[in-house]
C-alpha positions in Angstrom: 145.7 -22.2 -65.9 148.7 -21.9 -63.6 149.4 -25.5 -62.9 152.2 -24.5 -60.6 149.7 -23.5 -58.0 149.4 -26.4 -55.6 146.2 -27.0 -53.6 146.3 -28.3 -50.1 143.6 -29.2 -47.5 143.9 -27.3 -44.3 140.4 -27.9 -42.7 137.7 -30.5 -42.5 134.2 -30.2 -41.2 131.9 -33.2 -40.9 128.3 -33.4 -39.9 127.2 -37.1 -39.9 124.9 -39.6 -38.2 127.9 -40.9 -36.2 129.2 -37.6 -35.0 129.7 -33.9 -35.5 133.3 -32.9 -36.1 136.4 -34.8 -37.0 137.2 -36.2 -33.6 133.8 -37.8 -33.0 133.5 -39.2 -36.5 137.0 -40.6 -36.4 136.4 -42.3 -33.0 133.1 -43.8 -34.1 134.5 -45.1 -37.4 137.5 -46.7 -35.6 135.1 -48.3 -33.1 133.0 -49.7 -36.0 129.9 -47.9 -35.1 127.1 -47.2 -37.6 124.5 -44.4 -37.8 121.9 -46.8 -39.4 118.9 -47.1 -37.1 115.1 -46.8 -37.1 114.1 -43.3 -37.8 113.2 -41.4 -34.6 112.1 -37.9 -35.7 108.7 -39.2 -36.9 106.9 -42.5 -37.0 108.2 -44.5 -40.0 105.8 -47.4 -39.7 103.7 -46.6 -42.8 106.7 -46.7 -45.1 108.4 -49.7 -46.7 111.8 -48.5 -45.5 111.8 -47.4 -41.8 115.4 -46.7 -41.1 118.3 -44.6 -42.2 121.2 -42.5 -41.0 119.7 -39.7 -38.9 121.7 -37.0 -37.0 120.3 -37.0 -33.5 119.7 -33.7 -31.6 121.1 -31.5 -34.4 121.0 -27.9 -33.4 122.0 -25.4 -36.1 122.2 -22.6 -33.6 125.5 -24.0 -32.3 127.2 -23.3 -35.6 126.3 -19.7 -36.3 127.0 -16.5 -34.4 124.2 -15.2 -32.2 123.7 -12.2 -34.5 123.1 -14.5 -37.5 120.7 -16.9 -35.9 117.7 -15.2 -37.4 118.9 -16.4 -40.8 118.3 -20.0 -39.7 114.6 -19.6 -40.1 115.2 -19.2 -43.9 117.2 -22.4 -44.1 116.0 -26.0 -44.8 117.7 -28.8 -42.8 120.0 -29.5 -45.7 121.2 -25.9 -45.8 121.6 -25.9 -42.0 123.8 -29.0 -42.2 125.9 -27.4 -44.8 126.3 -24.3 -42.7 127.4 -26.4 -39.7 130.0 -28.4 -41.7 131.4 -25.1 -43.1 131.7 -23.6 -39.6 133.5 -26.8 -38.4 135.8 -26.8 -41.3 136.8 -23.1 -40.8 137.4 -23.7 -37.1 139.5 -26.8 -37.9 141.6 -24.7 -40.4 141.9 -21.7 -38.0 140.4 -19.3 -40.4 138.1 -16.3 -39.6 135.4 -14.8 -41.8 136.7 -13.5 -45.1 139.7 -15.8 -45.0 142.1 -12.9 -45.4 141.0 -11.3 -48.7 137.2 -12.0 -49.0 137.4 -11.4 -52.8 139.7 -14.3 -53.1 137.6 -16.6 -50.9 134.9 -18.8 -52.7 132.5 -21.6 -52.1 131.5 -24.6 -54.2 128.9 -26.9 -52.8 127.2 -30.1 -54.0 123.5 -30.5 -53.1 120.6 -32.6 -54.3 116.8 -32.2 -54.3 116.1 -30.3 -51.1 112.8 -31.8 -49.9 109.9 -29.6 -48.9 108.3 -29.4 -45.4 105.0 -31.2 -45.6 103.4 -29.0 -42.9 104.2 -26.0 -45.1 102.7 -27.3 -48.3 99.8 -29.5 -46.9 97.2 -26.7 -46.7 97.9 -25.7 -50.2 97.8 -29.3 -51.5 94.6 -30.0 -49.7 92.9 -26.9 -51.1 93.6 -28.0 -54.6 92.3 -31.6 -54.2 88.9 -32.4 -55.5 87.5 -35.3 -53.4 84.8 -36.0 -55.9 87.3 -37.0 -58.6 90.2 -38.0 -56.3 92.5 -35.7 -58.4 94.0 -32.2 -58.2 91.7 -29.6 -59.7 94.1 -27.5 -61.7 91.9 -24.4 -61.7 91.6 -24.6 -58.0 95.3 -25.1 -57.7 96.0 -22.0 -59.7 93.8 -19.8 -57.6 93.1 -21.0 -54.1 96.2 -23.3 -53.5 98.8 -20.9 -54.7 97.5 -18.2 -52.4 98.2 -20.6 -49.5 101.8 -21.2 -50.3 104.2 -19.5 -47.9 105.7 -16.5 -49.8 109.3 -17.6 -48.9 108.8 -21.2 -49.6 110.9 -21.5 -52.7 114.0 -20.0 -51.0 114.1 -23.0 -48.7 114.5 -25.5 -51.5 116.6 -23.9 -54.2 119.8 -26.1 -54.4 122.2 -23.1 -54.4 121.0 -21.9 -51.0 123.7 -23.9 -49.1 126.6 -22.2 -51.0 124.9 -18.8 -50.7 124.2 -19.0 -47.0 127.8 -20.2 -46.3 129.2 -17.4 -48.4 127.1 -14.8 -46.7 127.9 -16.0 -43.1 131.6 -16.1 -43.8 132.0 -13.1 -46.1 133.2 -15.2 -49.1 133.0 -12.8 -52.0 134.8 -14.9 -54.6 133.4 -17.5 -57.0 130.2 -19.2 -55.7 128.8 -22.3 -57.4 126.5 -25.3 -56.8 126.8 -28.8 -58.3 123.7 -31.0 -58.4 125.0 -34.2 -59.9 123.3 -36.5 -57.5 125.6 -38.6 -55.3 128.7 -37.3 -57.2 127.9 -33.7 -56.4 130.4 -33.1 -53.6 133.4 -34.8 -55.3 132.7 -32.7 -58.4 132.5 -29.6 -56.2 135.9 -30.3 -54.7 137.4 -30.9 -58.2 135.9 -27.6 -59.4 137.3 -25.7 -56.4 140.7 -27.1 -57.0 140.6 -25.8 -60.6 139.5 -22.4 -59.5 142.5 -22.1 -57.1 144.8 -23.4 -59.8 143.5 -20.8 -62.3 144.6 -18.1 -59.8 141.1 -16.8 -59.2 141.1 -17.5 -55.5 143.4 -18.5 -52.7 140.9 -20.2 -50.4 137.8 -22.3 -51.2 135.2 -24.0 -49.1 134.1 -27.2 -51.0 131.9 -30.1 -50.2 128.2 -31.0 -50.0 125.1 -31.3 -47.9 122.0 -33.5 -48.2 119.0 -34.7 -46.3 117.5 -38.0 -47.6 115.4 -39.4 -44.7 112.7 -36.8 -44.3 109.1 -38.0 -44.8 108.8 -36.8 -48.4 112.1 -38.5 -49.4 111.2 -41.8 -47.7 108.0 -41.9 -49.7 109.7 -40.9 -53.0 113.1 -42.6 -52.9 112.0 -46.3 -52.6 110.1 -45.8 -55.9 113.2 -45.3 -58.0 116.3 -46.0 -55.8 117.5 -49.5 -55.0 117.1 -49.4 -51.2 117.6 -52.0 -48.5 114.4 -53.0 -46.8 116.0 -54.8 -43.9 113.9 -53.0 -41.3 114.6 -55.8 -38.8 118.4 -55.2 -38.9 119.4 -51.7 -39.9 123.0 -52.0 -38.6 123.7 -54.9 -41.0 121.7 -53.6 -44.0 124.4 -51.7 -45.8 126.7 -54.4 -47.3 129.1 -53.0 -50.0 130.4 -55.6 -52.5 128.9 -58.4 -50.4 127.0 -61.3 -52.0 124.0 -60.5 -49.9 123.9 -56.7 -50.4 120.3 -55.5 -50.8 120.5 -51.8 -51.6 121.3 -48.4 -50.3 120.7 -47.1 -46.8 120.0 -43.4 -47.0 121.1 -40.7 -44.5 121.7 -37.1 -43.9 124.9 -35.1 -43.5 127.4 -32.6 -44.8 131.1 -32.4 -45.4 133.3 -29.4 -46.1 136.9 -29.1 -47.0 139.0 -25.9 -46.7 141.2 -25.8 -49.8 144.1 -23.4 -50.0 146.8 -22.5 -52.4 150.0 -23.9 -50.8 151.9 -20.6 -50.4 148.8 -18.9 -48.9 148.6 -21.7 -46.3 152.3 -21.5 -45.6 152.2 -17.7 -45.2 149.6 -17.9 -42.4 151.3 -20.9 -40.7 148.4 -23.3 -41.4 148.4 -26.9 -40.4 148.3 -28.8 -43.7 146.5 -32.2 -43.8 147.0 -33.3 -47.4 147.6 -32.1 -50.9 145.2 -32.8 -53.8 147.4 -34.2 -56.6 145.0 -35.6 -59.1 141.4 -35.2 -60.2 139.5 -36.6 -63.2 135.8 -36.7 -64.1 133.9 -38.4 -66.9 131.1 -40.8 -67.9 131.1 -44.5 -68.1 128.1 -44.9 -70.4 126.3 -48.1 -69.6 128.5 -48.7 -66.5 130.8 -51.0 -68.3 133.8 -50.6 -66.1 136.6 -49.9 -68.5 135.8 -46.2 -68.9 135.9 -45.8 -65.2 139.2 -47.8 -65.1 140.6 -45.3 -67.6 139.6 -42.4 -65.4 141.4 -44.0 -62.5 144.5 -44.5 -64.6 144.5 -40.9 -65.8 144.2 -39.6 -62.2 147.2 -41.7 -61.2 149.1 -40.2 -64.1 148.1 -36.7 -63.0 149.4 -37.5 -59.5 152.6 -38.9 -60.9 152.3 -42.2 -59.0 151.7 -45.9 -59.6 148.9 -47.9 -58.0 151.4 -49.5 -55.7 151.8 -46.2 -53.9 148.1 -46.0 -53.0 147.4 -47.0 -49.4 143.7 -47.6 -50.3 140.8 -46.7 -52.5 137.8 -45.2 -50.8 135.0 -46.6 -53.0 131.6 -45.6 -54.3 130.0 -48.9 -53.3 126.4 -47.9 -52.6 125.4 -51.5 -51.8 123.4 -52.1 -54.9 123.7 -55.1 -57.2 124.6 -53.3 -60.4 126.7 -50.3 -59.2 128.9 -52.3 -56.9 129.6 -54.8 -59.7 130.3 -51.9 -62.1 132.8 -50.3 -59.8 134.4 -53.7 -59.0 135.1 -54.3 -62.8 136.9 -51.0 -62.9 138.9 -51.6 -59.8 139.9 -55.1 -61.1 141.0 -53.6 -64.4 142.9 -50.6 -63.0 144.1 -51.2 -59.5 143.4 -54.9 -58.6 145.8 -55.1 -55.7 144.9 -51.9 -53.9 142.9 -52.4 -50.6 139.3 -51.1 -51.0 137.3 -49.6 -48.2 133.8 -48.3 -47.8 132.6 -46.2 -44.9 129.0 -46.1 -46.1 128.1 -48.9 -43.6 129.2 -46.5 -40.8 127.9 -43.2 -42.3 125.0 -44.5 -44.5 124.6 -43.0 -48.0 124.6 -39.3 -47.5 123.6 -38.4 -51.1 125.2 -35.3 -52.4 127.4 -35.1 -49.3 128.6 -38.7 -49.4 131.9 -38.2 -51.3 133.1 -35.2 -49.3 132.3 -36.9 -45.9 133.9 -40.3 -47.0 137.0 -38.5 -48.3 137.2 -36.8 -44.9 137.5 -40.3 -43.3 140.4 -41.2 -45.6 142.1 -37.9 -44.8 141.8 -38.7 -41.1 143.2 -42.2 -41.8 146.3 -40.8 -43.5 146.7 -38.2 -40.7 146.4 -40.8 -37.9 148.3 -43.5 -39.7 145.5 -46.1 -39.2 143.0 -47.2 -41.8 139.6 -48.5 -40.4 138.1 -51.5 -42.1 134.8 -52.1 -43.9 131.8 -53.1 -41.9 129.4 -55.9 -43.0 131.5 -57.5 -45.7 131.2 -61.2 -44.9 130.3 -63.1 -48.1 132.5 -62.3 -51.2 130.6 -61.9 -54.4 132.1 -63.6 -57.5 130.8 -60.6 -59.5 132.8 -58.2 -57.3 136.5 -59.2 -57.4 137.6 -56.5 -55.0 140.3 -56.6 -52.3 138.0 -55.4 -49.5 139.9 -54.4 -46.4 137.7 -55.5 -43.4 140.2 -55.1 -40.6 141.8 -52.0 -39.1 145.4 -51.7 -40.4 148.4 -49.4 -40.3 148.5 -47.0 -43.3 151.1 -48.2 -45.7 151.3 -45.4 -48.2 151.1 -41.6 -48.5 148.3 -41.6 -51.1 144.5 -42.4 -51.1 142.1 -42.5 -54.0 138.4 -41.5 -53.6 136.0 -42.7 -56.2 132.5 -41.3 -56.8 129.7 -41.9 -59.2 126.1 -42.2 -60.0 123.9 -45.1 -61.3 123.8 -43.3 -64.6 127.6 -43.7 -65.1 128.8 -40.2 -64.2 132.0 -40.7 -62.3 135.1 -39.1 -60.9 138.4 -39.9 -59.1 140.5 -37.8 -56.8 143.9 -38.5 -55.2 145.2 -37.0 -52.0 148.7 -37.1 -50.6 149.4 -37.0 -46.9 151.4 -34.0 -46.0 154.7 -34.7 -44.3 
């Protein structure tokens, strides 16, 4: 690997419940607004959780050329969000299709389980159901039901469709990969893209993630195994990272894309540089003890060649659950106890596989504007979460920011960015 190849961020595309594009997301975050609200696209009354972070009036046609709009009918909402964020990022970076040499232009995206459309699969499911037993008749399923499945159904829901469609639309013929590591997916995707550029394989990468977690199928499935807040009476206050009264995640939908470039490539085209990625480490904290995650933080600081005192803030994982917030707090206390911690999930909601990329985008905007928005809904400190939570808007005090990501199984990663002077 050619470690002398430096990787910079030259574009940022955000599709979120609080805005589309960097300007609207930044304005909403600084104003303390949240995307958490009662779901409007369908009647959520039958479900135990009836709210989330929904993108209102999303129109994917606005983010593809007219000649490519036919392709939208082959994309699920998750994929369409990824396509939108990629378009926004390329526009922000001032890059055209192919990014110069298309063979040296790649895509790495993080996605999760792409939910199916119930209207598509309902006829097939009904045909396989035996009302006399109340169960699915497998012989009927294998004959009648399968014949009723739409022939292109699978292509809507394969996780790599986001990266594939983005690459096709923008003539990216270089490495193309998909990471499906739950809520850590987009941070791992960014880390992988950095390594691809440093290896000398590409000069430009689109990296990030997309996810949709508030459709009907997900809102039936997720409360069965994800700790979710049930505060239907007060969605705006439901997401409470590190707070004593936190009650679980608030799910949403969105996408985030970063344009990553090799430094000299960016300079040669006169690109505006937002930041440089100076450290990335991934690993597993088995049992979510805290000390392994703390070691990952320390190793990332060593890679970046800085001390914790040089960090302006740490942009935390903080999903608002009892166990995961406490796990992350133990690691922060052990590794960087005095660094201000922020979470923008109360604004954005938990965007699943897209969460880390979008949240990192807010930190990049904070470094760029010289102002760090505070954390919403943190009012009662928890003795089990000894974290220096920054609740007020404040001037940026350092050039560096740390983004943490992880899953409830202990997979975790840390990434450090440096503001470009």
